[in-house]
PyMOL Python script that loads the backbone (N, CA, C, O; Angstrom):
from pymol import cmd

cmd.read_pdbstr("""\
ATOM      1  N   UNK A   1     -15.930 -16.807   2.013  1.00  0.00           N
ATOM      2  CA  UNK A   1     -14.623 -16.750   1.371  1.00  0.00           C
ATOM      3  C   UNK A   1     -13.581 -16.069   2.357  1.00  0.00           C
ATOM      4  O   UNK A   1     -12.552 -16.690   2.625  1.00  0.00           O
ATOM      5  N   UNK A   2     -13.776 -14.999   2.828  1.00  0.00           N
ATOM      6  CA  UNK A   2     -12.841 -14.195   3.676  1.00  0.00           C
ATOM      7  C   UNK A   2     -12.837 -14.693   5.069  1.00  0.00           C
ATOM      8  O   UNK A   2     -13.907 -14.878   5.649  1.00  0.00           O
ATOM      9  N   UNK A   3     -11.689 -14.924   5.647  1.00  0.00           N
ATOM     10  CA  UNK A   3     -11.578 -15.410   7.027  1.00  0.00           C
ATOM     11  C   UNK A   3     -11.754 -14.327   7.928  1.00  0.00           C
ATOM     12  O   UNK A   3     -11.576 -13.178   7.523  1.00  0.00           O
ATOM     13  N   UNK A   4     -12.101 -14.570   9.176  1.00  0.00           N
ATOM     14  CA  UNK A   4     -12.384 -13.566  10.243  1.00  0.00           C
ATOM     15  C   UNK A   4     -11.050 -13.108  10.737  1.00  0.00           C
ATOM     16  O   UNK A   4     -10.144 -13.914  10.951  1.00  0.00           O
ATOM     17  N   UNK A   5     -10.920 -11.798  10.925  1.00  0.00           N
ATOM     18  CA  UNK A   5      -9.727 -11.172  11.518  1.00  0.00           C
ATOM     19  C   UNK A   5     -10.051  -9.828  11.931  1.00  0.00           C
ATOM     20  O   UNK A   5     -11.115  -9.316  11.581  1.00  0.00           O
ATOM     21  N   UNK A   6      -9.155  -9.177  12.698  1.00  0.00           N
ATOM     22  CA  UNK A   6      -9.427  -7.843  13.194  1.00  0.00           C
ATOM     23  C   UNK A   6      -8.764  -6.902  12.253  1.00  0.00           C
ATOM     24  O   UNK A   6      -7.543  -6.934  12.103  1.00  0.00           O
ATOM     25  N   UNK A   7      -9.512  -6.078  11.625  1.00  0.00           N
ATOM     26  CA  UNK A   7      -9.015  -5.056  10.624  1.00  0.00           C
ATOM     27  C   UNK A   7      -8.592  -3.822  11.445  1.00  0.00           C
ATOM     28  O   UNK A   7      -9.365  -3.315  12.257  1.00  0.00           O
ATOM     29  N   UNK A   8      -7.393  -3.365  11.228  1.00  0.00           N
ATOM     30  CA  UNK A   8      -6.881  -2.201  11.861  1.00  0.00           C
ATOM     31  C   UNK A   8      -7.515  -0.953  11.225  1.00  0.00           C
ATOM     32  O   UNK A   8      -7.694  -0.892  10.009  1.00  0.00           O
ATOM     33  N   UNK A   9      -7.844   0.016  12.043  1.00  0.00           N
ATOM     34  CA  UNK A   9      -8.528   1.273  11.568  1.00  0.00           C
ATOM     35  C   UNK A   9      -7.572   2.014  10.635  1.00  0.00           C
ATOM     36  O   UNK A   9      -6.391   2.200  10.927  1.00  0.00           O
ATOM     37  N   UNK A  10      -8.113   2.409   9.549  1.00  0.00           N
ATOM     38  CA  UNK A  10      -7.422   3.144   8.556  1.00  0.00           C
ATOM     39  C   UNK A  10      -6.534   2.310   7.617  1.00  0.00           C
ATOM     40  O   UNK A  10      -5.809   2.851   6.782  1.00  0.00           O
ATOM     41  N   UNK A  11      -6.607   1.007   7.773  1.00  0.00           N
ATOM     42  CA  UNK A  11      -5.852   0.180   6.879  1.00  0.00           C
ATOM     43  C   UNK A  11      -6.677  -0.421   5.766  1.00  0.00           C
ATOM     44  O   UNK A  11      -7.885  -0.599   5.919  1.00  0.00           O
ATOM     45  N   UNK A  12      -6.048  -0.737   4.645  1.00  0.00           N
ATOM     46  CA  UNK A  12      -6.671  -1.409   3.517  1.00  0.00           C
ATOM     47  C   UNK A  12      -6.397  -2.904   3.722  1.00  0.00           C
ATOM     48  O   UNK A  12      -5.472  -3.270   4.447  1.00  0.00           O
ATOM     49  N   UNK A  13      -7.219  -3.789   3.070  1.00  0.00           N
ATOM     50  CA  UNK A  13      -7.012  -5.140   3.104  1.00  0.00           C
ATOM     51  C   UNK A  13      -6.984  -5.752   1.727  1.00  0.00           C
ATOM     52  O   UNK A  13      -7.897  -5.569   0.921  1.00  0.00           O
ATOM     53  N   UNK A  14      -5.924  -6.476   1.477  1.00  0.00           N
ATOM     54  CA  UNK A  14      -5.761  -7.277   0.289  1.00  0.00           C
ATOM     55  C   UNK A  14      -5.884  -8.754   0.521  1.00  0.00           C
ATOM     56  O   UNK A  14      -5.250  -9.277   1.438  1.00  0.00           O
ATOM     57  N   UNK A  15      -6.639  -9.427  -0.236  1.00  0.00           N
ATOM     58  CA  UNK A  15      -6.860 -10.874  -0.104  1.00  0.00           C
ATOM     59  C   UNK A  15      -6.185 -11.660  -1.222  1.00  0.00           C
ATOM     60  O   UNK A  15      -6.339 -11.322  -2.395  1.00  0.00           O
ATOM     61  N   UNK A  16      -5.438 -12.709  -0.869  1.00  0.00           N
ATOM     62  CA  UNK A  16      -4.933 -13.648  -1.822  1.00  0.00           C
ATOM     63  C   UNK A  16      -5.143 -15.043  -1.226  1.00  0.00           C
ATOM     64  O   UNK A  16      -4.815 -15.304  -0.069  1.00  0.00           O
ATOM     65  N   UNK A  17      -5.693 -15.916  -2.049  1.00  0.00           N
ATOM     66  CA  UNK A  17      -5.998 -17.271  -1.522  1.00  0.00           C
ATOM     67  C   UNK A  17      -6.734 -17.241  -0.171  1.00  0.00           C
ATOM     68  O   UNK A  17      -6.499 -18.057   0.720  1.00  0.00           O
ATOM     69  N   UNK A  18      -7.641 -16.250  -0.073  1.00  0.00           N
ATOM     70  CA  UNK A  18      -8.486 -16.073   1.142  1.00  0.00           C
ATOM     71  C   UNK A  18      -7.681 -15.623   2.436  1.00  0.00           C
ATOM     72  O   UNK A  18      -8.220 -15.637   3.543  1.00  0.00           O
ATOM     73  N   UNK A  19      -6.479 -15.258   2.261  1.00  0.00           N
ATOM     74  CA  UNK A  19      -5.700 -14.753   3.344  1.00  0.00           C
ATOM     75  C   UNK A  19      -5.607 -13.247   3.262  1.00  0.00           C
ATOM     76  O   UNK A  19      -5.217 -12.703   2.229  1.00  0.00           O
ATOM     77  N   UNK A  20      -5.971 -12.547   4.370  1.00  0.00           N
ATOM     78  CA  UNK A  20      -5.892 -11.111   4.387  1.00  0.00           C
ATOM     79  C   UNK A  20      -4.469 -10.579   4.712  1.00  0.00           C
ATOM     80  O   UNK A  20      -3.748 -11.135   5.541  1.00  0.00           O
ATOM     81  N   UNK A  21      -4.102  -9.469   4.012  1.00  0.00           N
ATOM     82  CA  UNK A  21      -2.885  -8.783   4.290  1.00  0.00           C
ATOM     83  C   UNK A  21      -3.310  -7.284   4.440  1.00  0.00           C
ATOM     84  O   UNK A  21      -3.982  -6.741   3.562  1.00  0.00           O
ATOM     85  N   UNK A  22      -2.912  -6.635   5.551  1.00  0.00           N
ATOM     86  CA  UNK A  22      -3.315  -5.270   5.806  1.00  0.00           C
ATOM     87  C   UNK A  22      -2.072  -4.340   5.633  1.00  0.00           C
ATOM     88  O   UNK A  22      -0.913  -4.718   5.801  1.00  0.00           O
ATOM     89  N   UNK A  23      -2.454  -3.080   5.277  1.00  0.00           N
ATOM     90  CA  UNK A  23      -1.472  -2.014   5.181  1.00  0.00           C
ATOM     91  C   UNK A  23      -2.156  -0.703   5.082  1.00  0.00           C
ATOM     92  O   UNK A  23      -3.292  -0.652   4.611  1.00  0.00           O
ATOM     93  N   UNK A  24      -1.552   0.345   5.487  1.00  0.00           N
ATOM     94  CA  UNK A  24      -2.040   1.746   5.230  1.00  0.00           C
ATOM     95  C   UNK A  24      -2.238   2.058   3.749  1.00  0.00           C
ATOM     96  O   UNK A  24      -3.244   2.617   3.312  1.00  0.00           O
ATOM     97  N   UNK A  25      -1.203   1.653   3.010  1.00  0.00           N
ATOM     98  CA  UNK A  25      -1.312   1.888   1.538  1.00  0.00           C
ATOM     99  C   UNK A  25      -0.970   0.573   0.859  1.00  0.00           C
ATOM    100  O   UNK A  25      -0.118  -0.173   1.343  1.00  0.00           O
ATOM    101  N   UNK A  26      -1.606   0.291  -0.224  1.00  0.00           N
ATOM    102  CA  UNK A  26      -1.357  -0.913  -0.998  1.00  0.00           C
ATOM    103  C   UNK A  26      -1.163  -0.403  -2.403  1.00  0.00           C
ATOM    104  O   UNK A  26      -2.074   0.184  -2.988  1.00  0.00           O
ATOM    105  N   UNK A  27       0.041  -0.627  -2.962  1.00  0.00           N
ATOM    106  CA  UNK A  27       0.418  -0.166  -4.259  1.00  0.00           C
ATOM    107  C   UNK A  27       0.617  -1.332  -5.226  1.00  0.00           C
ATOM    108  O   UNK A  27       1.384  -2.266  -4.991  1.00  0.00           O
ATOM    109  N   UNK A  28      -0.132  -1.213  -6.339  1.00  0.00           N
ATOM    110  CA  UNK A  28       0.036  -2.234  -7.380  1.00  0.00           C
ATOM    111  C   UNK A  28       0.854  -1.624  -8.496  1.00  0.00           C
ATOM    112  O   UNK A  28       0.537  -0.532  -8.966  1.00  0.00           O
ATOM    113  N   UNK A  29       1.899  -2.305  -8.930  1.00  0.00           N
ATOM    114  CA  UNK A  29       2.729  -1.889 -10.051  1.00  0.00           C
ATOM    115  C   UNK A  29       2.653  -2.940 -11.033  1.00  0.00           C
ATOM    116  O   UNK A  29       1.863  -3.861 -10.826  1.00  0.00           O
ATOM    117  N   UNK A  30       3.423  -2.934 -12.163  1.00  0.00           N
ATOM    118  CA  UNK A  30       3.357  -3.858 -13.262  1.00  0.00           C
ATOM    119  C   UNK A  30       3.024  -5.258 -12.882  1.00  0.00           C
ATOM    120  O   UNK A  30       1.972  -5.753 -13.286  1.00  0.00           O
ATOM    121  N   UNK A  31       3.895  -5.968 -12.090  1.00  0.00           N
ATOM    122  CA  UNK A  31       3.663  -7.277 -11.741  1.00  0.00           C
ATOM    123  C   UNK A  31       4.028  -7.550 -10.231  1.00  0.00           C
ATOM    124  O   UNK A  31       4.498  -8.624  -9.854  1.00  0.00           O
ATOM    125  N   UNK A  32       3.774  -6.504  -9.423  1.00  0.00           N
ATOM    126  CA  UNK A  32       3.945  -6.657  -7.988  1.00  0.00           C
ATOM    127  C   UNK A  32       2.924  -5.880  -7.212  1.00  0.00           C
ATOM    128  O   UNK A  32       2.287  -4.972  -7.747  1.00  0.00           O
ATOM    129  N   UNK A  33       2.756  -6.230  -5.937  1.00  0.00           N
ATOM    130  CA  UNK A  33       1.834  -5.503  -5.091  1.00  0.00           C
ATOM    131  C   UNK A  33       2.672  -5.348  -3.751  1.00  0.00           C
ATOM    132  O   UNK A  33       3.270  -6.316  -3.281  1.00  0.00           O
ATOM    133  N   UNK A  34       2.694  -4.144  -3.175  1.00  0.00           N
ATOM    134  CA  UNK A  34       3.439  -3.890  -1.953  1.00  0.00           C
ATOM    135  C   UNK A  34       2.563  -3.180  -0.984  1.00  0.00           C
ATOM    136  O   UNK A  34       1.866  -2.231  -1.341  1.00  0.00           O
ATOM    137  N   UNK A  35       2.588  -3.649   0.301  1.00  0.00           N
ATOM    138  CA  UNK A  35       1.878  -2.998   1.415  1.00  0.00           C
ATOM    139  C   UNK A  35       2.819  -2.060   2.187  1.00  0.00           C
ATOM    140  O   UNK A  35       3.973  -2.414   2.430  1.00  0.00           O
ATOM    141  N   UNK A  36       2.360  -0.922   2.557  1.00  0.00           N
ATOM    142  CA  UNK A  36       3.228   0.084   3.273  1.00  0.00           C
ATOM    143  C   UNK A  36       2.524   0.551   4.558  1.00  0.00           C
ATOM    144  O   UNK A  36       1.317   0.788   4.576  1.00  0.00           O
ATOM    145  N   UNK A  37       3.335   0.675   5.645  1.00  0.00           N
ATOM    146  CA  UNK A  37       2.908   1.302   6.835  1.00  0.00           C
ATOM    147  C   UNK A  37       3.956   2.424   7.116  1.00  0.00           C
ATOM    148  O   UNK A  37       5.154   2.173   6.990  1.00  0.00           O
ATOM    149  N   UNK A  38       3.532   3.619   7.484  1.00  0.00           N
ATOM    150  CA  UNK A  38       4.419   4.751   7.745  1.00  0.00           C
ATOM    151  C   UNK A  38       5.332   4.915   6.544  1.00  0.00           C
ATOM    152  O   UNK A  38       6.517   5.180   6.745  1.00  0.00           O
ATOM    153  N   UNK A  39       4.867   4.776   5.308  1.00  0.00           N
ATOM    154  CA  UNK A  39       5.648   4.881   4.116  1.00  0.00           C
ATOM    155  C   UNK A  39       6.856   3.884   3.989  1.00  0.00           C
ATOM    156  O   UNK A  39       7.772   4.143   3.209  1.00  0.00           O
ATOM    157  N   UNK A  40       6.860   2.770   4.736  1.00  0.00           N
ATOM    158  CA  UNK A  40       7.816   1.720   4.667  1.00  0.00           C
ATOM    159  C   UNK A  40       7.102   0.460   4.215  1.00  0.00           C
ATOM    160  O   UNK A  40       6.007   0.128   4.668  1.00  0.00           O
ATOM    161  N   UNK A  41       7.801  -0.254   3.264  1.00  0.00           N
ATOM    162  CA  UNK A  41       7.175  -1.523   2.834  1.00  0.00           C
ATOM    163  C   UNK A  41       7.194  -2.526   3.934  1.00  0.00           C
ATOM    164  O   UNK A  41       8.220  -2.704   4.590  1.00  0.00           O
ATOM    165  N   UNK A  42       6.005  -3.244   4.177  1.00  0.00           N
ATOM    166  CA  UNK A  42       6.007  -4.208   5.280  1.00  0.00           C
ATOM    167  C   UNK A  42       5.780  -5.634   4.620  1.00  0.00           C
ATOM    168  O   UNK A  42       6.132  -6.628   5.255  1.00  0.00           O
ATOM    169  N   UNK A  43       5.252  -5.753   3.470  1.00  0.00           N
ATOM    170  CA  UNK A  43       5.134  -6.994   2.749  1.00  0.00           C
ATOM    171  C   UNK A  43       5.028  -6.687   1.224  1.00  0.00           C
ATOM    172  O   UNK A  43       4.627  -5.599   0.812  1.00  0.00           O
ATOM    173  N   UNK A  44       5.398  -7.673   0.442  1.00  0.00           N
ATOM    174  CA  UNK A  44       5.417  -7.527  -1.015  1.00  0.00           C
ATOM    175  C   UNK A  44       5.160  -8.863  -1.697  1.00  0.00           C
ATOM    176  O   UNK A  44       5.637  -9.904  -1.246  1.00  0.00           O
ATOM    177  N   UNK A  45       4.426  -8.823  -2.752  1.00  0.00           N
ATOM    178  CA  UNK A  45       4.263  -9.958  -3.680  1.00  0.00           C
ATOM    179  C   UNK A  45       4.931  -9.620  -5.009  1.00  0.00           C
ATOM    180  O   UNK A  45       4.321  -8.937  -5.832  1.00  0.00           O
ATOM    181  N   UNK A  46       6.129 -10.063  -5.242  1.00  0.00           N
ATOM    182  CA  UNK A  46       6.834  -9.709  -6.478  1.00  0.00           C
ATOM    183  C   UNK A  46       6.489 -10.789  -7.549  1.00  0.00           C
ATOM    184  O   UNK A  46       6.046 -11.890  -7.220  1.00  0.00           O
ATOM    185  N   UNK A  47       6.703 -10.442  -8.796  1.00  0.00           N
ATOM    186  CA  UNK A  47       6.599 -11.322  -9.946  1.00  0.00           C
ATOM    187  C   UNK A  47       5.241 -12.060 -10.040  1.00  0.00           C
ATOM    188  O   UNK A  47       5.190 -13.272 -10.253  1.00  0.00           O
ATOM    189  N   UNK A  48       4.201 -11.332  -9.882  1.00  0.00           N
ATOM    190  CA  UNK A  48       2.861 -11.894  -9.944  1.00  0.00           C
ATOM    191  C   UNK A  48       2.499 -12.211 -11.367  1.00  0.00           C
ATOM    192  O   UNK A  48       2.535 -11.344 -12.240  1.00  0.00           O
ATOM    193  N   UNK A  49       2.139 -13.499 -11.607  1.00  0.00           N
ATOM    194  CA  UNK A  49       1.707 -13.880 -12.975  1.00  0.00           C
ATOM    195  C   UNK A  49       0.203 -13.659 -13.191  1.00  0.00           C
ATOM    196  O   UNK A  49      -0.216 -13.430 -14.326  1.00  0.00           O
ATOM    197  N   UNK A  50      -0.626 -13.722 -12.129  1.00  0.00           N
ATOM    198  CA  UNK A  50      -2.068 -13.534 -12.301  1.00  0.00           C
ATOM    199  C   UNK A  50      -2.585 -12.582 -11.238  1.00  0.00           C
ATOM    200  O   UNK A  50      -2.815 -12.938 -10.082  1.00  0.00           O
ATOM    201  N   UNK A  51      -2.752 -11.362 -11.694  1.00  0.00           N
ATOM    202  CA  UNK A  51      -3.217 -10.255 -10.702  1.00  0.00           C
ATOM    203  C   UNK A  51      -4.651 -10.604 -10.214  1.00  0.00           C
ATOM    204  O   UNK A  51      -5.081 -10.100  -9.177  1.00  0.00           O
ATOM    205  N   UNK A  52      -5.360 -11.428 -10.928  1.00  0.00           N
ATOM    206  CA  UNK A  52      -6.719 -11.757 -10.504  1.00  0.00           C
ATOM    207  C   UNK A  52      -6.778 -12.498  -9.245  1.00  0.00           C
ATOM    208  O   UNK A  52      -7.831 -12.590  -8.614  1.00  0.00           O
ATOM    209  N   UNK A  53      -5.631 -13.055  -8.840  1.00  0.00           N
ATOM    210  CA  UNK A  53      -5.502 -13.838  -7.507  1.00  0.00           C
ATOM    211  C   UNK A  53      -5.440 -12.813  -6.353  1.00  0.00           C
ATOM    212  O   UNK A  53      -5.492 -13.242  -5.200  1.00  0.00           O
ATOM    213  N   UNK A  54      -5.334 -11.491  -6.584  1.00  0.00           N
ATOM    214  CA  UNK A  54      -5.204 -10.543  -5.520  1.00  0.00           C
ATOM    215  C   UNK A  54      -6.356  -9.557  -5.597  1.00  0.00           C
ATOM    216  O   UNK A  54      -6.550  -8.897  -6.618  1.00  0.00           O
ATOM    217  N   UNK A  55      -7.092  -9.460  -4.557  1.00  0.00           N
ATOM    218  CA  UNK A  55      -8.363  -8.700  -4.525  1.00  0.00           C
ATOM    219  C   UNK A  55      -8.376  -7.782  -3.267  1.00  0.00           C
ATOM    220  O   UNK A  55      -8.111  -8.249  -2.159  1.00  0.00           O
ATOM    221  N   UNK A  56      -8.694  -6.440  -3.458  1.00  0.00           N
ATOM    222  CA  UNK A  56      -8.816  -5.631  -2.326  1.00  0.00           C
ATOM    223  C   UNK A  56     -10.228  -5.723  -1.689  1.00  0.00           C
ATOM    224  O   UNK A  56     -11.187  -6.085  -2.371  1.00  0.00           O
ATOM    225  N   UNK A  57     -10.342  -5.418  -0.476  1.00  0.00           N
ATOM    226  CA  UNK A  57     -11.708  -5.468   0.176  1.00  0.00           C
ATOM    227  C   UNK A  57     -12.668  -4.574  -0.616  1.00  0.00           C
ATOM    228  O   UNK A  57     -12.271  -3.608  -1.267  1.00  0.00           O
ATOM    229  N   UNK A  58     -13.832  -4.911  -0.535  1.00  0.00           N
ATOM    230  CA  UNK A  58     -14.870  -4.169  -1.277  1.00  0.00           C
ATOM    231  C   UNK A  58     -14.786  -2.683  -1.048  1.00  0.00           C
ATOM    232  O   UNK A  58     -14.686  -2.265   0.106  1.00  0.00           O
ATOM    233  N   UNK A  59     -14.821  -1.862  -2.067  1.00  0.00           N
ATOM    234  CA  UNK A  59     -14.851  -0.449  -1.963  1.00  0.00           C
ATOM    235  C   UNK A  59     -13.402   0.250  -1.891  1.00  0.00           C
ATOM    236  O   UNK A  59     -13.251   1.470  -1.969  1.00  0.00           O
ATOM    237  N   UNK A  60     -12.424  -0.617  -1.743  1.00  0.00           N
ATOM    238  CA  UNK A  60     -11.038  -0.023  -1.629  1.00  0.00           C
ATOM    239  C   UNK A  60     -10.357   0.036  -2.959  1.00  0.00           C
ATOM    240  O   UNK A  60     -10.682  -0.751  -3.848  1.00  0.00           O
ATOM    241  N   UNK A  61      -9.401   0.962  -3.138  1.00  0.00           N
ATOM    242  CA  UNK A  61      -8.665   1.028  -4.386  1.00  0.00           C
ATOM    243  C   UNK A  61      -7.181   0.998  -4.065  1.00  0.00           C
ATOM    244  O   UNK A  61      -6.759   1.317  -2.954  1.00  0.00           O
ATOM    245  N   UNK A  62      -6.394   0.604  -5.072  1.00  0.00           N
ATOM    246  CA  UNK A  62      -4.971   0.562  -4.937  1.00  0.00           C
ATOM    247  C   UNK A  62      -4.462   2.030  -4.872  1.00  0.00           C
ATOM    248  O   UNK A  62      -5.045   2.943  -5.456  1.00  0.00           O
ATOM    249  N   UNK A  63      -3.337   2.201  -4.124  1.00  0.00           N
ATOM    250  CA  UNK A  63      -2.677   3.517  -4.054  1.00  0.00           C
ATOM    251  C   UNK A  63      -1.747   3.618  -5.259  1.00  0.00           C
ATOM    252  O   UNK A  63      -1.304   2.628  -5.841  1.00  0.00           O
ATOM    253  N   UNK A  64      -1.478   4.891  -5.595  1.00  0.00           N
ATOM    254  CA  UNK A  64      -0.555   5.201  -6.714  1.00  0.00           C
ATOM    255  C   UNK A  64       0.780   5.456  -6.206  1.00  0.00           C
ATOM    256  O   UNK A  64       0.955   6.455  -5.509  1.00  0.00           O
ATOM    257  N   UNK A  65       1.771   4.648  -6.480  1.00  0.00           N
ATOM    258  CA  UNK A  65       3.146   4.774  -6.040  1.00  0.00           C
ATOM    259  C   UNK A  65       3.719   6.103  -6.492  1.00  0.00           C
ATOM    260  O   UNK A  65       4.319   6.804  -5.678  1.00  0.00           O
ATOM    261  N   UNK A  66       3.570   6.466  -7.692  1.00  0.00           N
ATOM    262  CA  UNK A  66       4.077   7.695  -8.301  1.00  0.00           C
ATOM    263  C   UNK A  66       3.545   8.981  -7.524  1.00  0.00           C
ATOM    264  O   UNK A  66       4.305   9.906  -7.237  1.00  0.00           O
ATOM    265  N   UNK A  67       2.255   8.979  -7.217  1.00  0.00           N
ATOM    266  CA  UNK A  67       1.670  10.023  -6.405  1.00  0.00           C
ATOM    267  C   UNK A  67       2.169  10.094  -4.968  1.00  0.00           C
ATOM    268  O   UNK A  67       2.343  11.180  -4.416  1.00  0.00           O
ATOM    269  N   UNK A  68       2.389   8.978  -4.393  1.00  0.00           N
ATOM    270  CA  UNK A  68       2.929   8.911  -3.060  1.00  0.00           C
ATOM    271  C   UNK A  68       4.369   9.532  -3.043  1.00  0.00           C
ATOM    272  O   UNK A  68       4.720  10.351  -2.194  1.00  0.00           O
ATOM    273  N   UNK A  69       5.160   9.080  -4.039  1.00  0.00           N
ATOM    274  CA  UNK A  69       6.556   9.596  -4.189  1.00  0.00           C
ATOM    275  C   UNK A  69       6.547  11.063  -4.393  1.00  0.00           C
ATOM    276  O   UNK A  69       7.344  11.769  -3.775  1.00  0.00           O
ATOM    277  N   UNK A  70       5.683  11.565  -5.232  1.00  0.00           N
ATOM    278  CA  UNK A  70       5.603  13.033  -5.505  1.00  0.00           C
ATOM    279  C   UNK A  70       5.236  13.817  -4.240  1.00  0.00           C
ATOM    280  O   UNK A  70       5.825  14.869  -3.990  1.00  0.00           O
ATOM    281  N   UNK A  71       4.289  13.341  -3.443  1.00  0.00           N
ATOM    282  CA  UNK A  71       3.918  13.938  -2.195  1.00  0.00           C
ATOM    283  C   UNK A  71       5.023  13.978  -1.179  1.00  0.00           C
ATOM    284  O   UNK A  71       5.241  14.975  -0.490  1.00  0.00           O
ATOM    285  N   UNK A  72       5.719  12.853  -1.105  1.00  0.00           N
ATOM    286  CA  UNK A  72       6.844  12.796  -0.152  1.00  0.00           C
ATOM    287  C   UNK A  72       7.936  13.795  -0.547  1.00  0.00           C
ATOM    288  O   UNK A  72       8.467  14.531   0.285  1.00  0.00           O
ATOM    289  N   UNK A  73       8.265  13.793  -1.915  1.00  0.00           N
ATOM    290  CA  UNK A  73       9.221  14.799  -2.397  1.00  0.00           C
ATOM    291  C   UNK A  73       8.872  16.207  -2.066  1.00  0.00           C
ATOM    292  O   UNK A  73       9.725  17.009  -1.688  1.00  0.00           O
ATOM    293  N   UNK A  74       7.479  16.534  -2.225  1.00  0.00           N
ATOM    294  CA  UNK A  74       6.977  17.873  -1.955  1.00  0.00           C
ATOM    295  C   UNK A  74       7.098  18.088  -0.428  1.00  0.00           C
ATOM    296  O   UNK A  74       7.476  19.193  -0.039  1.00  0.00           O
ATOM    297  N   UNK A  75       6.824  17.173   0.417  1.00  0.00           N
ATOM    298  CA  UNK A  75       6.995  17.419   1.908  1.00  0.00           C
ATOM    299  C   UNK A  75       8.404  17.642   2.169  1.00  0.00           C
ATOM    300  O   UNK A  75       8.692  18.528   2.972  1.00  0.00           O
ATOM    301  N   UNK A  76       9.351  16.954   1.598  1.00  0.00           N
ATOM    302  CA  UNK A  76      10.806  17.138   1.941  1.00  0.00           C
ATOM    303  C   UNK A  76      11.249  18.479   1.424  1.00  0.00           C
ATOM    304  O   UNK A  76      12.109  19.079   2.070  1.00  0.00           O
ATOM    305  N   UNK A  77      10.748  19.023   0.311  1.00  0.00           N
ATOM    306  CA  UNK A  77      11.089  20.337  -0.201  1.00  0.00           C
ATOM    307  C   UNK A  77      10.605  21.396   0.719  1.00  0.00           C
ATOM    308  O   UNK A  77      11.347  22.334   1.008  1.00  0.00           O
ATOM    309  N   UNK A  78       9.403  21.300   1.194  1.00  0.00           N
ATOM    310  CA  UNK A  78       8.821  22.267   2.092  1.00  0.00           C
ATOM    311  C   UNK A  78       9.585  22.276   3.450  1.00  0.00           C
ATOM    312  O   UNK A  78       9.752  23.331   4.060  1.00  0.00           O
ATOM    313  N   UNK A  79      10.011  21.175   3.875  1.00  0.00           N
ATOM    314  CA  UNK A  79      10.802  21.084   5.172  1.00  0.00           C
ATOM    315  C   UNK A  79      12.214  21.788   4.929  1.00  0.00           C
ATOM    316  O   UNK A  79      12.730  22.522   5.772  1.00  0.00           O
ATOM    317  N   UNK A  80      12.757  21.505   3.756  1.00  0.00           N
ATOM    318  CA  UNK A  80      14.065  22.169   3.394  1.00  0.00           C
ATOM    319  C   UNK A  80      13.876  23.738   3.294  1.00  0.00           C
ATOM    320  O   UNK A  80      14.733  24.493   3.754  1.00  0.00           O
ATOM    321  N   UNK A  81      12.804  24.174   2.718  1.00  0.00           N
ATOM    322  CA  UNK A  81      12.605  25.603   2.629  1.00  0.00           C
ATOM    323  C   UNK A  81      12.385  26.247   3.962  1.00  0.00           C
ATOM    324  O   UNK A  81      12.816  27.380   4.177  1.00  0.00           O
ATOM    325  N   UNK A  82      11.714  25.549   4.886  1.00  0.00           N
ATOM    326  CA  UNK A  82      11.491  26.070   6.183  1.00  0.00           C
ATOM    327  C   UNK A  82      12.732  25.885   7.115  1.00  0.00           C
ATOM    328  O   UNK A  82      12.704  26.318   8.267  1.00  0.00           O
ATOM    329  N   UNK A  83      13.793  25.252   6.617  1.00  0.00           N
ATOM    330  CA  UNK A  83      15.006  25.103   7.320  1.00  0.00           C
ATOM    331  C   UNK A  83      15.100  23.921   8.235  1.00  0.00           C
ATOM    332  O   UNK A  83      15.992  23.859   9.082  1.00  0.00           O
ATOM    333  N   UNK A  84      14.189  22.971   8.083  1.00  0.00           N
ATOM    334  CA  UNK A  84      14.215  21.732   8.902  1.00  0.00           C
ATOM    335  C   UNK A  84      14.817  20.610   8.057  1.00  0.00           C
ATOM    336  O   UNK A  84      15.385  20.828   6.987  1.00  0.00           O
ATOM    337  N   UNK A  85      14.659  19.380   8.602  1.00  0.00           N
ATOM    338  CA  UNK A  85      15.127  18.263   7.893  1.00  0.00           C
ATOM    339  C   UNK A  85      14.497  17.049   8.444  1.00  0.00           C
ATOM    340  O   UNK A  85      14.052  17.052   9.592  1.00  0.00           O
ATOM    341  N   UNK A  86      14.432  15.947   7.635  1.00  0.00           N
ATOM    342  CA  UNK A  86      13.914  14.680   8.087  1.00  0.00           C
ATOM    343  C   UNK A  86      15.003  14.013   8.880  1.00  0.00           C
ATOM    344  O   UNK A  86      14.812  12.905   9.381  1.00  0.00           O
TER     345      UNK A  86
END
""", "prot")
cmd.dss("prot")
cmd.show_as("cartoon", "prot")
cmd.util.cbc("prot")
cmd.orient("prot")
């Protein structure tokens, strides 16, 4: 089923129509899936009508966008407290 490709270390893999898409984080929301590298979106599947067409590699789980946003907000607050900035 899955084609041969070189998986990047630390990346997750999402398959759709047997095509692999890699990203450090893969976030599934209501009807979309987005792949992120360095907290920046690199690909997205919007308006998905059938989520069953999208499968993560065995043993992998989708990331939680709200948790990622909360952690980024926390990091920014710590930097502000310490007197730095992004």
